[in-house]
C-alpha positions in Angstrom: 13.7 5.1 14.5 13.0 6.1 11.1 15.1 4.5 8.3 17.6 6.2 6.1 16.8 8.8 4.3 18.4 6.8 0.5 16.2 3.9 1.4 12.8 5.5 2.1 13.6 8.0 -1.5 13.9 4.9 -3.0 10.7 2.9 -1.6 8.7 6.0 -2.9 10.7 5.8 -5.6 9.7 2.1 -6.6 5.9 2.5 -5.6 5.7 5.2 -8.3 7.6 4.2 -11.2 6.4 3.5 -14.5 7.2 -0.2 -14.4 4.2 -1.6 -12.9 6.8 -4.6 -12.2 8.7 -2.3 -9.9 5.8 -0.5 -8.3 4.7 -4.8 -6.9 8.1 -5.2 -6.1 8.1 -2.1 -3.7 4.8 -2.7 -2.2 5.5 -6.2 -1.1 8.8 -4.7 0.6 6.4 -2.7 2.5 5.6 -5.6 4.8 9.3 -6.6 5.3 10.6 -3.4 6.6 7.7 -1.2 8.2 9.0 -2.7 11.6 12.4 -0.3 10.8 10.1 2.8 10.2 8.9 5.3 12.1 5.0 5.7 12.6 5.0 9.2 10.3 7.1 7.2 7.6 4.0 4.3 8.4 1.7 6.6 7.8 3.2 8.3 4.5 3.8 5.0 2.9 0.3 3.6 4.3 -1.5 6.9 2.6 0.4 6.2 -0.9 -0.6 2.6 -0.8 -3.6 3.8 -0.5 -4.1 6.4 -3.5 -2.1 4.3 -5.2 -4.3 1.7 -5.2 -7.0 3.6 -6.1 -5.5 5.2 -9.4 -3.5 1.6 -10.2 -4.5 -0.2 -13.3 -2.7 -2.7 -13.4 -3.6 -5.4 -11.3 -0.3 -7.3 -10.0 0.7 -4.0 -8.8 -2.8 -3.3 -7.4 -3.2 -6.7 -5.5 0.6 -5.9 -3.9 -0.7 -2.7 -2.4 -3.6 -3.7 -1.7 -2.1 -6.9 0.2 0.8 -4.4 1.9 -2.1 -1.9 3.3 -4.1 -4.8 4.5 -0.4 -6.1 6.7 0.1 -2.6 8.1 -3.7 -1.9 9.1 -3.7 -5.9 10.7 -0.8 -4.5 12.5 -2.6 -1.4 13.6 0.0 0.6 11.2 -2.7 3.0 9.3 -4.6 5.7 9.5 -8.4 6.5 9.2 -7.1 8.8 5.8 -5.8 5.8 4.4 -8.2 3.5 4.4 -10.9 6.4 3.3 -8.8 6.9 0.5 -10.4 3.2 -0.2 -13.0 4.3 -0.8 -12.9 5.7 -4.2 -12.1 2.4 -5.7 -14.6 0.5 -8.0 -14.8 -2.7 -6.3 -16.5 -4.2 -9.3 -12.8 -3.9 -11.5 -11.2 -5.9 -8.2 -10.4 -10.0 -8.7 -9.4 -12.5 -6.7 -7.2 -11.5 -4.0 -7.9 -7.7 -4.4 -11.6 -8.8 -3.5 -10.4 -10.0 0.0 -8.0 -7.7 0.5 -10.7 -4.4 -0.1 -13.1 -6.1 1.9 -10.8 -6.4 4.6 -10.2 -2.9 4.8 -13.5 -1.9 4.1 -14.3 -3.6 7.9 -16.4 -6.2 5.9 
């Protein structure tokens, strides 16, 4: 059963907010609510998280996005398209746990 539309829209808005703290907070919340989401909703959020991680300039928000995506991947709830998007990232810009999440998502 899908989550209520207002919750899903709120999640999307938070993930793309101007404030990096909001982007980070909402990425962290994905792992709390993913079980309530339909497969289509999880796929959409996973693709959005991957695209955001490629674009993200704030290290804290990017770490949260990669962490959430890693959790979804571990639970077999991501799509190959989401993982493929990450190939556009420059791994030399990553630090700390971002490196581990990126390596995990790339199969390493």
